[in-house]
VOFI-291444 format. One record per residue (C-alpha): residue number from 0; residue in one letter; x, y, z. Coordinates in steps of 0.02 Angstrom, whole numbers. Layout:
<pts>
<pt><num>NUM</num><residu>A</residu><px>X</px><py>Y</py><pz>Z</pz></pt>
...
</pts>
This chain:
<pts>
<pt><num>0</num><residu>M</residu><px>7617</px><py>6309</py><pz>8220</pz></pt>
<pt><num>1</num><residu>S</residu><px>7705</px><py>6420</py><pz>8093</pz></pt>
<pt><num>2</num><residu>L</residu><px>7592</px><py>6355</py><pz>7951</pz></pt>
<pt><num>3</num><residu>P</residu><px>7526</px><py>6467</py><pz>7811</pz></pt>
<pt><num>4</num><residu>R</residu><px>7341</px><py>6506</py><pz>7819</pz></pt>
<pt><num>5</num><residu>S</residu><px>7311</px><py>6419</py><pz>7648</pz></pt>
<pt><num>6</num><residu>T</residu><px>7361</px><py>6252</py><pz>7724</pz></pt>
<pt><num>7</num><residu>Y</residu><px>7208</px><py>6255</py><pz>7836</pz></pt>
<pt><num>8</num><residu>Y</residu><px>7092</px><py>6269</py><pz>7686</pz></pt>
<pt><num>9</num><residu>H</residu><px>7185</px><py>6149</py><pz>7572</pz></pt>
<pt><num>10</num><residu>L</residu><px>7089</px><py>5995</py><pz>7516</pz></pt>
<pt><num>11</num><residu>S</residu><px>7178</px><py>5832</py><pz>7485</pz></pt>
<pt><num>12</num><residu>K</residu><px>7187</px><py>5778</py><pz>7302</pz></pt>
<pt><num>13</num><residu>N</residu><px>7098</px><py>5620</py><pz>7356</pz></pt>
<pt><num>14</num><residu>H</residu><px>6951</px><py>5720</py><pz>7421</pz></pt>
<pt><num>15</num><residu>S</residu><px>6819</px><py>5728</py><pz>7285</pz></pt>
<pt><num>16</num><residu>G</residu><px>6705</px><py>5853</py><pz>7373</pz></pt>
<pt><num>17</num><residu>D</residu><px>6517</px><py>5837</py><pz>7377</pz></pt>
<pt><num>18</num><residu>D</residu><px>6461</px><py>5793</py><pz>7201</pz></pt>
<pt><num>19</num><residu>S</residu><px>6291</px><py>5729</py><pz>7254</pz></pt>
<pt><num>20</num><residu>E</residu><px>6195</px><py>5869</py><pz>7168</pz></pt>
<pt><num>21</num><residu>L</residu><px>6297</px><py>5850</py><pz>7008</pz></pt>
<pt><num>22</num><residu>I</residu><px>6269</px><py>5662</py><pz>7011</pz></pt>
<pt><num>23</num><residu>T</residu><px>6082</px><py>5689</py><pz>7032</pz></pt>
<pt><num>24</num><residu>Q</residu><px>6080</px><py>5806</py><pz>6882</pz></pt>
<pt><num>25</num><residu>I</residu><px>6180</px><py>5683</py><pz>6775</pz></pt>
<pt><num>26</num><residu>E</residu><px>6065</px><py>5539</py><pz>6822</pz></pt>
<pt><num>27</num><residu>A</residu><px>5912</px><py>5645</py><pz>6781</pz></pt>
<pt><num>28</num><residu>I</residu><px>5984</px><py>5685</py><pz>6609</pz></pt>
<pt><num>29</num><residu>I</residu><px>6024</px><py>5502</py><pz>6576</pz></pt>
<pt><num>30</num><residu>E</residu><px>5848</px><py>5454</py><pz>6630</pz></pt>
<pt><num>31</num><residu>E</residu><px>5775</px><py>5577</py><pz>6504</pz></pt>
<pt><num>32</num><residu>F</residu><px>5904</px><py>5539</py><pz>6367</pz></pt>
<pt><num>33</num><residu>P</residu><px>5963</px><py>5360</py><pz>6399</pz></pt>
<pt><num>34</num><residu>G</residu><px>6078</px><py>5356</py><pz>6249</pz></pt>
<pt><num>35</num><residu>Y</residu><px>6178</px><py>5513</py><pz>6290</pz></pt>
<pt><num>36</num><residu>G</residu><px>6367</px><py>5499</py><pz>6302</pz></pt>
<pt><num>37</num><residu>Y</residu><px>6469</px><py>5606</py><pz>6419</pz></pt>
<pt><num>38</num><residu>R</residu><px>6495</px><py>5747</py><pz>6292</pz></pt>
<pt><num>39</num><residu>R</residu><px>6308</px><py>5777</py><pz>6267</pz></pt>
<pt><num>40</num><residu>V</residu><px>6278</px><py>5760</py><pz>6454</pz></pt>
<pt><num>41</num><residu>T</residu><px>6410</px><py>5895</py><pz>6483</pz></pt>
<pt><num>42</num><residu>C</residu><px>6329</px><py>6010</py><pz>6356</pz></pt>
<pt><num>43</num><residu>E</residu><px>6156</px><py>5982</py><pz>6432</pz></pt>
<pt><num>44</num><residu>L</residu><px>6227</px><py>6025</py><pz>6604</pz></pt>
<pt><num>45</num><residu>H</residu><px>6297</px><py>6186</py><pz>6532</pz></pt>
<pt><num>46</num><residu>R</residu><px>6127</px><py>6228</py><pz>6456</pz></pt>
<pt><num>47</num><residu>R</residu><px>6052</px><py>6205</py><pz>6630</pz></pt>
<pt><num>48</num><residu>G</residu><px>6177</px><py>6327</py><pz>6705</pz></pt>
<pt><num>49</num><residu>I</residu><px>6294</px><py>6198</py><pz>6783</pz></pt>
<pt><num>50</num><residu>P</residu><px>6476</px><py>6231</py><pz>6733</pz></pt>
<pt><num>51</num><residu>V</residu><px>6574</px><py>6069</py><pz>6740</pz></pt>
<pt><num>52</num><residu>N</residu><px>6721</px><py>5992</py><pz>6647</pz></pt>
<pt><num>53</num><residu>H</residu><px>6684</px><py>5849</py><pz>6527</pz></pt>
<pt><num>54</num><residu>K</residu><px>6821</px><py>5744</py><pz>6607</pz></pt>
<pt><num>55</num><residu>K</residu><px>6731</px><py>5750</py><pz>6774</pz></pt>
<pt><num>56</num><residu>V</residu><px>6567</px><py>5702</py><pz>6693</pz></pt>
<pt><num>57</num><residu>L</residu><px>6653</px><py>5555</py><pz>6608</pz></pt>
<pt><num>58</num><residu>R</residu><px>6728</px><py>5498</py><pz>6772</pz></pt>
<pt><num>59</num><residu>I</residu><px>6562</px><py>5505</py><pz>6864</pz></pt>
<pt><num>60</num><residu>M</residu><px>6469</px><py>5416</py><pz>6724</pz></pt>
<pt><num>61</num><residu>R</residu><px>6601</px><py>5280</py><pz>6716</pz></pt>
<pt><num>62</num><residu>Q</residu><px>6601</px><py>5254</py><pz>6905</pz></pt>
<pt><num>63</num><residu>R</residu><px>6411</px><py>5242</py><pz>6911</pz></pt>
<pt><num>64</num><residu>G</residu><px>6392</px><py>5131</py><pz>6756</pz></pt>
<pt><num>65</num><residu>L</residu><px>6302</px><py>5264</py><pz>6655</pz></pt>
<pt><num>66</num><residu>L</residu><px>6403</px><py>5249</py><pz>6495</pz></pt>
<pt><num>67</num><residu>R</residu><px>6297</px><py>5181</py><pz>6353</pz></pt>
<pt><num>68</num><residu>K</residu><px>6322</px><py>5008</py><pz>6279</pz></pt>
<pt><num>69</num><residu>T</residu><px>6275</px><py>4975</py><pz>6098</pz></pt>
<pt><num>70</num><residu>K</residu><px>6198</px><py>4821</py><pz>6017</pz></pt>
<pt><num>71</num><residu>R</residu><px>6218</px><py>4777</py><pz>5834</pz></pt>
<pt><num>72</num><residu>R</residu><px>6101</px><py>4687</py><pz>5717</pz></pt>
<pt><num>73</num><residu>W</residu><px>6096</px><py>4701</py><pz>5529</pz></pt>
<pt><num>74</num><residu>I</residu><px>5974</px><py>4661</py><pz>5389</pz></pt>
<pt><num>75</num><residu>K</residu><px>5980</px><py>4719</py><pz>5209</pz></pt>
<pt><num>76</num><residu>T</residu><px>5854</px><py>4854</py><pz>5165</pz></pt>
<pt><num>77</num><residu>T</residu><px>5921</px><py>4916</py><pz>4997</pz></pt>
<pt><num>78</num><residu>D</residu><px>5884</px><py>4819</py><pz>4838</pz></pt>
<pt><num>79</num><residu>S</residu><px>5974</px><py>4910</py><pz>4697</pz></pt>
<pt><num>80</num><residu>N</residu><px>5964</px><py>4762</py><pz>4577</pz></pt>
<pt><num>81</num><residu>H</residu><px>5825</px><py>4829</py><pz>4466</pz></pt>
<pt><num>82</num><residu>S</residu><px>5798</px><py>4902</py><pz>4293</pz></pt>
<pt><num>83</num><residu>Q</residu><px>5731</px><py>5072</py><pz>4345</pz></pt>
<pt><num>84</num><residu>R</residu><px>5821</px><py>5233</py><pz>4301</pz></pt>
<pt><num>85</num><residu>I</residu><px>5964</px><py>5285</py><pz>4417</pz></pt>
<pt><num>86</num><residu>Y</residu><px>5989</px><py>5472</py><pz>4445</pz></pt>
<pt><num>87</num><residu>P</residu><px>6158</px><py>5558</py><pz>4476</pz></pt>
<pt><num>88</num><residu>N</residu><px>6214</px><py>5616</py><pz>4647</pz></pt>
<pt><num>89</num><residu>R</residu><px>6176</px><py>5803</py><pz>4662</pz></pt>
<pt><num>90</num><residu>T</residu><px>6236</px><py>5821</py><pz>4842</pz></pt>
<pt><num>91</num><residu>E</residu><px>6422</px><py>5786</py><pz>4822</pz></pt>
<pt><num>92</num><residu>N</residu><px>6521</px><py>5933</py><pz>4895</pz></pt>
<pt><num>93</num><residu>L</residu><px>6358</px><py>6030</py><pz>4916</pz></pt>
<pt><num>94</num><residu>V</residu><px>6349</px><py>6147</py><pz>5067</pz></pt>
<pt><num>95</num><residu>V</residu><px>6171</px><py>6160</py><pz>5134</pz></pt>
<pt><num>96</num><residu>T</residu><px>6138</px><py>6337</py><pz>5196</pz></pt>
<pt><num>97</num><residu>A</residu><px>5950</px><py>6341</py><pz>5228</pz></pt>
<pt><num>98</num><residu>P</residu><px>5798</px><py>6231</py><pz>5259</pz></pt>
<pt><num>99</num><residu>N</residu><px>5711</px><py>6152</py><pz>5109</pz></pt>
<pt><num>100</num><residu>Q</residu><px>5867</px><py>6139</py><pz>5002</pz></pt>
<pt><num>101</num><residu>V</residu><px>5904</px><py>5953</py><pz>5023</pz></pt>
<pt><num>102</num><residu>W</residu><px>5793</px><py>5815</py><pz>5090</pz></pt>
<pt><num>103</num><residu>A</residu><px>5868</px><py>5644</py><pz>5125</pz></pt>
<pt><num>104</num><residu>A</residu><px>5764</px><py>5485</py><pz>5122</pz></pt>
<pt><num>105</num><residu>D</residu><px>5807</px><py>5314</py><pz>5188</pz></pt>
<pt><num>106</num><residu>I</residu><px>5736</px><py>5152</py><pz>5262</pz></pt>
<pt><num>107</num><residu>T</residu><px>5788</px><py>5048</py><pz>5411</pz></pt>
<pt><num>108</num><residu>Y</residu><px>5724</px><py>4893</py><pz>5499</pz></pt>
<pt><num>109</num><residu>I</residu><px>5665</px><py>4871</py><pz>5679</pz></pt>
<pt><num>110</num><residu>G</residu><px>5672</px><py>4701</py><pz>5760</pz></pt>
<pt><num>111</num><residu>I</residu><px>5517</px><py>4645</py><pz>5855</pz></pt>
<pt><num>112</num><residu>R</residu><px>5471</px><py>4479</py><pz>5938</pz></pt>
<pt><num>113</num><residu>K</residu><px>5412</px><py>4400</py><pz>5776</pz></pt>
<pt><num>114</num><residu>G</residu><px>5517</px><py>4469</py><pz>5633</pz></pt>
<pt><num>115</num><residu>F</residu><px>5543</px><py>4648</py><pz>5579</pz></pt>
<pt><num>116</num><residu>V</residu><px>5449</px><py>4808</py><pz>5542</pz></pt>
<pt><num>117</num><residu>Y</residu><px>5517</px><py>4950</py><pz>5436</pz></pt>
<pt><num>118</num><residu>L</residu><px>5537</px><py>5137</py><pz>5457</pz></pt>
<pt><num>119</num><residu>A</residu><px>5552</px><py>5259</py><pz>5312</pz></pt>
<pt><num>120</num><residu>V</residu><px>5608</px><py>5435</py><pz>5354</pz></pt>
<pt><num>121</num><residu>I</residu><px>5634</px><py>5603</py><pz>5268</pz></pt>
<pt><num>122</num><residu>L</residu><px>5764</px><py>5722</py><pz>5344</pz></pt>
<pt><num>123</num><residu>D</residu><px>5794</px><py>5904</py><pz>5303</pz></pt>
<pt><num>124</num><residu>L</residu><px>5984</px><py>5907</py><pz>5297</pz></pt>
<pt><num>125</num><residu>F</residu><px>6001</px><py>6087</py><pz>5355</pz></pt>
<pt><num>126</num><residu>A</residu><px>5951</px><py>6050</py><pz>5535</pz></pt>
<pt><num>127</num><residu>R</residu><px>5949</px><py>5859</py><pz>5524</pz></pt>
<pt><num>128</num><residu>R</residu><px>5764</px><py>5872</py><pz>5567</pz></pt>
<pt><num>129</num><residu>A</residu><px>5649</px><py>5724</py><pz>5537</pz></pt>
<pt><num>130</num><residu>I</residu><px>5505</px><py>5800</py><pz>5437</pz></pt>
<pt><num>131</num><residu>G</residu><px>5419</px><py>5642</py><pz>5377</pz></pt>
<pt><num>132</num><residu>Y</residu><px>5413</px><py>5460</py><pz>5428</pz></pt>
<pt><num>133</num><residu>A</residu><px>5308</px><py>5302</py><pz>5410</pz></pt>
<pt><num>134</num><residu>I</residu><px>5306</px><py>5130</py><pz>5490</pz></pt>
<pt><num>135</num><residu>S</residu><px>5250</px><py>4968</py><pz>5408</pz></pt>
<pt><num>136</num><residu>R</residu><px>5272</px><py>4780</py><pz>5407</pz></pt>
<pt><num>137</num><residu>N</residu><px>5311</px><py>4795</py><pz>5221</pz></pt>
<pt><num>138</num><residu>I</residu><px>5467</px><py>4871</py><pz>5146</pz></pt>
<pt><num>139</num><residu>D</residu><px>5387</px><py>4940</py><pz>4988</pz></pt>
<pt><num>140</num><residu>T</residu><px>5352</px><py>5098</py><pz>4889</pz></pt>
<pt><num>141</num><residu>A</residu><px>5194</px><py>5133</py><pz>4988</pz></pt>
<pt><num>142</num><residu>L</residu><px>5298</px><py>5148</py><pz>5147</pz></pt>
<pt><num>143</num><residu>C</residu><px>5415</px><py>5275</py><pz>5067</pz></pt>
<pt><num>144</num><residu>L</residu><px>5272</px><py>5373</py><pz>4989</pz></pt>
<pt><num>145</num><residu>A</residu><px>5187</px><py>5388</py><pz>5159</pz></pt>
<pt><num>146</num><residu>A</residu><px>5344</px><py>5467</py><pz>5233</pz></pt>
<pt><num>147</num><residu>L</residu><px>5362</px><py>5583</py><pz>5083</pz></pt>
<pt><num>148</num><residu>N</residu><px>5180</px><py>5638</py><pz>5092</pz></pt>
<pt><num>149</num><residu>M</residu><px>5197</px><py>5679</py><pz>5277</pz></pt>
<pt><num>150</num><residu>A</residu><px>5351</px><py>5787</py><pz>5240</pz></pt>
<pt><num>151</num><residu>I</residu><px>5263</px><py>5877</py><pz>5097</pz></pt>
<pt><num>152</num><residu>I</residu><px>5109</px><py>5915</py><pz>5203</pz></pt>
<pt><num>153</num><residu>H</residu><px>5217</px><py>5976</py><pz>5347</pz></pt>
<pt><num>154</num><residu>R</residu><px>5341</px><py>6082</py><pz>5247</pz></pt>
<pt><num>155</num><residu>K</residu><px>5249</px><py>6133</py><pz>5089</pz></pt>
<pt><num>156</num><residu>P</residu><px>5415</px><py>6135</py><pz>4994</pz></pt>
<pt><num>157</num><residu>P</residu><px>5453</px><py>6252</py><pz>4849</pz></pt>
<pt><num>158</num><residu>K</residu><px>5502</px><py>6180</py><pz>4681</pz></pt>
<pt><num>159</num><residu>G</residu><px>5685</px><py>6138</py><pz>4664</pz></pt>
<pt><num>160</num><residu>V</residu><px>5716</px><py>6046</py><pz>4828</pz></pt>
<pt><num>161</num><residu>I</residu><px>5844</px><py>5907</py><pz>4804</pz></pt>
<pt><num>162</num><residu>H</residu><px>5775</px><py>5738</py><pz>4857</pz></pt>
<pt><num>163</num><residu>H</residu><px>5921</px><py>5622</py><pz>4895</pz></pt>
<pt><num>164</num><residu>S</residu><px>5907</px><py>5435</py><pz>4926</pz></pt>
<pt><num>165</num><residu>D</residu><px>5997</px><py>5272</py><pz>4893</pz></pt>
<pt><num>166</num><residu>R</residu><px>5968</px><py>5172</py><pz>4734</pz></pt>
<pt><num>167</num><residu>G</residu><px>5840</px><py>5057</py><pz>4812</pz></pt>
<pt><num>168</num><residu>V</residu><px>5695</px><py>4995</py><pz>4707</pz></pt>
<pt><num>169</num><residu>Q</residu><px>5571</px><py>5087</py><pz>4819</pz></pt>
<pt><num>170</num><residu>Y</residu><px>5646</px><py>5257</py><pz>4780</pz></pt>
<pt><num>171</num><residu>A</residu><px>5674</px><py>5218</py><pz>4596</pz></pt>
<pt><num>172</num><residu>S</residu><px>5499</px><py>5149</py><pz>4569</pz></pt>
<pt><num>173</num><residu>H</residu><px>5380</px><py>5229</py><pz>4444</pz></pt>
<pt><num>174</num><residu>D</residu><px>5256</px><py>5287</py><pz>4577</pz></pt>
<pt><num>175</num><residu>Y</residu><px>5389</px><py>5367</py><pz>4688</pz></pt>
<pt><num>176</num><residu>I</residu><px>5477</px><py>5457</py><pz>4545</pz></pt>
<pt><num>177</num><residu>K</residu><px>5309</px><py>5518</py><pz>4481</pz></pt>
<pt><num>178</num><residu>A</residu><px>5270</px><py>5595</py><pz>4650</pz></pt>
<pt><num>179</num><residu>L</residu><px>5441</px><py>5681</py><pz>4657</pz></pt>
<pt><num>180</num><residu>L</residu><px>5421</px><py>5756</py><pz>4484</pz></pt>
<pt><num>181</num><residu>Q</residu><px>5243</px><py>5810</py><pz>4522</pz></pt>
<pt><num>182</num><residu>Y</residu><px>5304</px><py>5917</py><pz>4667</pz></pt>
<pt><num>183</num><residu>G</residu><px>5455</px><py>5985</py><pz>4573</pz></pt>
<pt><num>184</num><residu>F</residu><px>5594</px><py>5894</py><pz>4666</pz></pt>
<pt><num>185</num><residu>L</residu><px>5768</px><py>5875</py><pz>4591</pz></pt>
<pt><num>186</num><residu>I</residu><px>5808</px><py>5690</py><pz>4606</pz></pt>
<pt><num>187</num><residu>S</residu><px>5976</px><py>5632</py><pz>4675</pz></pt>
<pt><num>188</num><residu>M</residu><px>6038</px><py>5458</py><pz>4716</pz></pt>
<pt><num>189</num><residu>S</residu><px>6191</px><py>5389</py><pz>4805</pz></pt>
<pt><num>190</num><residu>R</residu><px>6333</px><py>5308</py><pz>4714</pz></pt>
<pt><num>191</num><residu>K</residu><px>6326</px><py>5119</py><pz>4714</pz></pt>
<pt><num>192</num><residu>G</residu><px>6391</px><py>5041</py><pz>4874</pz></pt>
<pt><num>193</num><residu>N</residu><px>6439</px><py>5209</py><pz>4952</pz></pt>
<pt><num>194</num><residu>P</residu><px>6353</px><py>5233</py><pz>5122</pz></pt>
<pt><num>195</num><residu>Y</residu><px>6440</px><py>5402</py><pz>5147</pz></pt>
<pt><num>196</num><residu>D</residu><px>6328</px><py>5479</py><pz>5013</pz></pt>
<pt><num>197</num><residu>N</residu><px>6182</px><py>5468</py><pz>5135</pz></pt>
<pt><num>198</num><residu>A</residu><px>6281</px><py>5482</py><pz>5297</pz></pt>
<pt><num>199</num><residu>T</residu><px>6156</px><py>5596</py><pz>5386</pz></pt>
<pt><num>200</num><residu>A</residu><px>6016</px><py>5470</py><pz>5369</pz></pt>
<pt><num>201</num><residu>E</residu><px>6132</px><py>5331</py><pz>5429</pz></pt>
<pt><num>202</num><residu>S</residu><px>6179</px><py>5437</py><pz>5579</pz></pt>
<pt><num>203</num><residu>F</residu><px>5994</px><py>5468</py><pz>5617</pz></pt>
<pt><num>204</num><residu>F</residu><px>5958</px><py>5281</py><pz>5616</pz></pt>
<pt><num>205</num><residu>K</residu><px>6107</px><py>5246</py><pz>5729</pz></pt>
<pt><num>206</num><residu>T</residu><px>6044</px><py>5375</py><pz>5854</pz></pt>
<pt><num>207</num><residu>L</residu><px>5868</px><py>5305</py><pz>5843</pz></pt>
<pt><num>208</num><residu>K</residu><px>5923</px><py>5128</py><pz>5880</pz></pt>
<pt><num>209</num><residu>V</residu><px>6052</px><py>5163</py><pz>6014</pz></pt>
<pt><num>210</num><residu>E</residu><px>5951</px><py>5293</py><pz>6109</pz></pt>
<pt><num>211</num><residu>E</residu><px>5776</px><py>5220</py><pz>6089</pz></pt>
<pt><num>212</num><residu>I</residu><px>5748</px><py>5053</py><pz>6003</pz></pt>
<pt><num>213</num><residu>Y</residu><px>5882</px><py>4949</py><pz>6089</pz></pt>
<pt><num>214</num><residu>L</residu><px>5834</px><py>5020</py><pz>6258</pz></pt>
<pt><num>215</num><residu>W</residu><px>5650</px><py>4977</py><pz>6245</pz></pt>
<pt><num>216</num><residu>E</residu><px>5664</px><py>4813</py><pz>6149</pz></pt>
<pt><num>217</num><residu>Y</residu><px>5499</px><py>4828</py><pz>6056</pz></pt>
<pt><num>218</num><residu>R</residu><px>5397</px><py>4668</py><pz>6047</pz></pt>
<pt><num>219</num><residu>T</residu><px>5253</px><py>4712</py><pz>5929</pz></pt>
<pt><num>220</num><residu>L</residu><px>5209</px><py>4831</py><pz>5789</pz></pt>
<pt><num>221</num><residu>D</residu><px>5098</px><py>4925</py><pz>5912</pz></pt>
<pt><num>222</num><residu>D</residu><px>5247</px><py>4955</py><pz>6026</pz></pt>
<pt><num>223</num><residu>V</residu><px>5341</px><py>5035</py><pz>5880</pz></pt>
<pt><num>224</num><residu>Q</residu><px>5193</px><py>5140</py><pz>5825</pz></pt>
<pt><num>225</num><residu>I</residu><px>5167</px><py>5208</py><pz>6001</pz></pt>
<pt><num>226</num><residu>R</residu><px>5346</px><py>5242</py><pz>6056</pz></pt>
<pt><num>227</num><residu>L</residu><px>5439</px><py>5289</py><pz>5896</pz></pt>
<pt><num>228</num><residu>P</residu><px>5337</px><py>5443</py><pz>5842</pz></pt>
<pt><num>229</num><residu>F</residu><px>5357</px><py>5515</py><pz>6017</pz></pt>
<pt><num>230</num><residu>F</residu><px>5546</px><py>5491</py><pz>6012</pz></pt>
<pt><num>231</num><residu>I</residu><px>5563</px><py>5565</py><pz>5838</pz></pt>
<pt><num>232</num><residu>Q</residu><px>5452</px><py>5717</py><pz>5866</pz></pt>
<pt><num>233</num><residu>E</residu><px>5476</px><py>5760</py><pz>6049</pz></pt>
<pt><num>234</num><residu>V</residu><px>5650</px><py>5694</py><pz>6090</pz></pt>
<pt><num>235</num><residu>Y</residu><px>5754</px><py>5690</py><pz>5930</pz></pt>
<pt><num>236</num><residu>N</residu><px>5681</px><py>5847</py><pz>5848</pz></pt>
<pt><num>237</num><residu>R</residu><px>5648</px><py>5954</py><pz>6002</pz></pt>
<pt><num>238</num><residu>K</residu><px>5765</px><py>5902</py><pz>6143</pz></pt>
<pt><num>239</num><residu>R</residu><px>5913</px><py>5799</py><pz>6087</pz></pt>
<pt><num>240</num><residu>L</residu><px>6074</px><py>5899</py><pz>6068</pz></pt>
<pt><num>241</num><residu>H</residu><px>6163</px><py>5877</py><pz>5900</pz></pt>
<pt><num>242</num><residu>S</residu><px>6350</px><py>5905</py><pz>5895</pz></pt>
<pt><num>243</num><residu>S</residu><px>6342</px><py>5956</py><pz>5711</pz></pt>
<pt><num>244</num><residu>L</residu><px>6218</px><py>6095</py><pz>5758</pz></pt>
<pt><num>245</num><residu>G</residu><px>6325</px><py>6169</py><pz>5895</pz></pt>
<pt><num>246</num><residu>Y</residu><px>6240</px><py>6057</py><pz>6024</pz></pt>
<pt><num>247</num><residu>R</residu><px>6065</px><py>6120</py><pz>5988</pz></pt>
<pt><num>248</num><residu>P</residu><px>5907</px><py>6021</py><pz>5945</pz></pt>
<pt><num>249</num><residu>P</residu><px>5849</px><py>6030</py><pz>5762</pz></pt>
<pt><num>250</num><residu>V</residu><px>5691</px><py>6131</py><pz>5800</pz></pt>
<pt><num>251</num><residu>E</residu><px>5789</px><py>6259</py><pz>5900</pz></pt>
<pt><num>252</num><residu>F</residu><px>5921</px><py>6270</py><pz>5763</pz></pt>
<pt><num>253</num><residu>E</residu><px>5788</px><py>6303</py><pz>5630</pz></pt>
<pt><num>254</num><residu>E</residu><px>5702</px><py>6433</py><pz>5739</pz></pt>
<pt><num>255</num><residu>L</residu><px>5866</px><py>6527</py><pz>5762</pz></pt>
<pt><num>256</num><residu>F</residu><px>5889</px><py>6527</py><pz>5574</pz></pt>
<pt><num>257</num><residu>F</residu><px>5710</px><py>6584</py><pz>5545</pz></pt>
<pt><num>258</num><residu>N</residu><px>5727</px><py>6728</py><pz>5667</pz></pt>
<pt><num>259</num><residu>N</residu><px>5875</px><py>6794</py><pz>5568</pz></pt>
<pt><num>260</num><residu>H</residu><px>5807</px><py>6760</py><pz>5393</pz></pt>
<pt><num>261</num><residu>K</residu><px>5630</px><py>6818</py><pz>5358</pz></pt>
<pt><num>262</num><residu>P</residu><px>5567</px><py>6745</py><pz>5246</pz></pt>
<pt><num>263</num><residu>W</residu><px>5670</px><py>6586</py><pz>5231</pz></pt>
<pt><num>264</num><residu>P</residu><px>5779</px><py>6573</py><pz>5075</pz></pt>
<pt><num>265</num><residu>T</residu><px>5701</px><py>6444</py><pz>4958</pz></pt>
<pt><num>266</num><residu>A</residu><px>5777</px><py>6313</py><pz>4847</pz></pt>
<pt><num>267</num><residu>L</residu><px>5744</px><py>6424</py><pz>4697</pz></pt>
<pt><num>268</num><residu>T</residu><px>5855</px><py>6563</py><pz>4765</pz></pt>
<pt><num>269</num><residu>Q</residu><px>6000</px><py>6452</py><pz>4812</pz></pt>
<pt><num>270</num><residu>S</residu><px>6143</px><py>6392</py><pz>4704</pz></pt>
<pt><num>271</num><residu>V</residu><px>6112</px><py>6205</py><pz>4703</pz></pt>
</pts>
């Protein structure tokens, strides 16, 4: 027929090929990480040895209704109208280069069937790892101290770690400041009305709500206490890919650092 051989093998542009295996892999990732967008799904596919373009992943997820949808609720958790001492912001323009240099603390709310419960968390800013947390019906100093104590027990921090928080009365209270000074923390607080000063904690809470809380729609305090620790420890810390960490989970990112720096640099040997 006087046709070139390549014509016989040419596929029409409208022919999508057999993507069934790729679709199965994408759906499996979404089932494990329901809040993942197409970029993280693409990176997870690459980690599993499946080379694919992010545009194709986006197209498949859009066609199959797998793109995440967010819900928004808001309640005030910061009461900075108090007479306690306010400390300056020590983290402005600071580059964190190792674990145990800067810890960030914050509180958020979780809606349940009858009201709210509250979550206090401590993050190590180097790997965005959640190292301490506590859940309570009360938004008070005891809640924040419980999260701090968990982080201290887990990390055994050296003196000189910067503890950064907002100006809320819980973090400025006598008992909380006393605990920080007892363990040798350098105290840092956000500027008034500036959420960017604690942006990592805000990002953590957004991830927590979009990828866990809104999907499960907790009804009771027991639901929160059962599900949330699992998500924080096993999903967020150990499995979830973080774009700011080169699409690695926090635990993996810290382990890579540890393997190249023995022992870890401490807060006392860093310029903070």
